[in-house]
C-alpha positions in Angstrom: -16.9 -25.5 -21.1 -20.5 -24.9 -22.3 -23.8 -24.4 -20.5 -24.8 -22.9 -17.3 -23.0 -23.7 -14.0 -24.8 -26.4 -12.0 -25.2 -26.6 -8.2 -23.7 -29.7 -6.4 -23.6 -31.0 -2.9 -20.8 -33.3 -1.9 -21.3 -35.4 1.1 -18.0 -36.3 2.7 -14.9 -34.2 2.8 -12.3 -37.0 2.8 -9.8 -37.5 0.0 -12.3 -38.6 -2.7 -15.0 -36.0 -1.7 -12.4 -33.3 -1.8 -11.2 -34.4 -5.2 -14.7 -34.4 -6.6 -15.5 -31.0 -5.1 -12.4 -29.4 -6.5 -12.9 -31.0 -9.9 -16.5 -29.7 -10.1 -15.4 -26.2 -8.9 -12.7 -26.2 -11.5 -15.3 -27.0 -14.2 -17.1 -23.8 -13.1 -19.9 -25.3 -10.9 -21.2 -24.1 -7.6 -20.2 -26.7 -5.0 -21.4 -27.1 -1.4 -19.9 -29.6 1.0 -21.1 -31.5 4.0 -19.3 -33.7 6.5 -20.5 -34.9 9.9 -17.0 -34.0 11.1 -17.4 -30.2 11.2 -13.7 -29.6 11.5 -13.0 -31.6 8.3 -15.8 -29.6 6.5 -14.3 -26.3 7.8 -10.9 -27.3 6.6 -12.2 -27.7 3.0 -14.4 -24.6 3.4 -11.2 -22.6 4.0 -10.4 -23.5 0.3 -13.5 -21.5 -0.8 -16.3 -24.0 -0.5 -19.7 -23.3 1.2 -20.6 -25.7 4.0 -24.1 -27.0 3.7 -26.1 -27.0 7.0 -29.2 -29.2 7.0 -30.7 -27.3 10.0 -30.5 -23.8 8.6 -31.6 -23.9 5.0 -32.5 -26.0 2.0 -31.0 -25.5 -1.4 -32.1 -27.2 -4.6 -29.1 -29.0 -6.1 -28.7 -30.3 -9.6 -26.7 -33.2 -8.3 -25.4 -34.7 -5.1 -22.3 -36.9 -4.7 -22.1 -39.4 -1.8 -18.4 -39.7 -0.9 -18.8 -40.8 2.7 -17.6 -44.0 4.3 -19.6 -46.9 2.7 -21.7 -47.5 5.8 -23.3 -44.1 5.2 -24.0 -44.5 1.4 -27.5 -45.7 1.7 -28.7 -43.0 4.2 -27.2 -40.2 2.1 -28.6 -41.6 -1.1 -32.0 -41.7 0.6 -31.5 -38.1 1.7 -30.6 -36.9 -1.8 -33.6 -38.6 -3.3 -35.9 -36.9 -0.8 -34.8 -33.6 -2.3 -35.2 -34.8 -5.9 -31.5 -34.7 -6.8 -29.6 -36.8 -9.3 -27.0 -38.7 -7.3 -23.5 -40.2 -7.8 -22.6 -42.7 -5.1 -19.0 -43.9 -4.6 -18.4 -47.6 -4.6 -19.4 -49.8 -2.9 -22.9 -48.6 -2.8 -23.6 -50.9 0.2 -21.6 -53.1 2.4 -24.3 -55.1 4.2 -26.5 -57.6 2.2 -29.4 -56.7 4.4 -29.4 -53.2 2.8 -29.9 -54.6 -0.7 -33.8 -54.4 -0.5 -33.6 -50.8 0.6 -31.1 -50.0 -2.2 -33.5 -51.5 -4.8 -36.4 -49.5 -3.3 -34.3 -46.3 -3.5 -33.5 -47.0 -7.2 -37.2 -47.5 -7.9 -38.0 -44.2 -6.2 -35.3 -42.5 -8.4 -36.7 -44.1 -11.5 -40.3 -43.0 -10.6 -39.0 -39.4 -10.2 -37.0 -39.5 -13.4 -33.8 -39.1 -11.4 -30.4 -40.6 -12.2 -28.4 -42.7 -9.7 -24.9 -43.6 -10.7 
């Protein structure tokens, strides 16, 4: 592994979010987690992860991963872009066609900020 460790925030502590968090940690990165279900977040925190609390502090992340249920992908993508983070969004990016305009607007915001959305 080369380079400096990066700082990531993983939204969603279900199976895929847990897998991504552990893989990033195993690569030597600093990983924070967030889940609306505090009990689920605390369960993963017991494995050595820091739980991110939006109310108490703000940390600049190199990247954020959206691993929530699909209905929450767009709101968390928007949140990540507000904080100038590169973002990985699990599929599907959206589940309602009426969200497509918002998704395109968010991609334009990312492009204008020089951020990557995958």
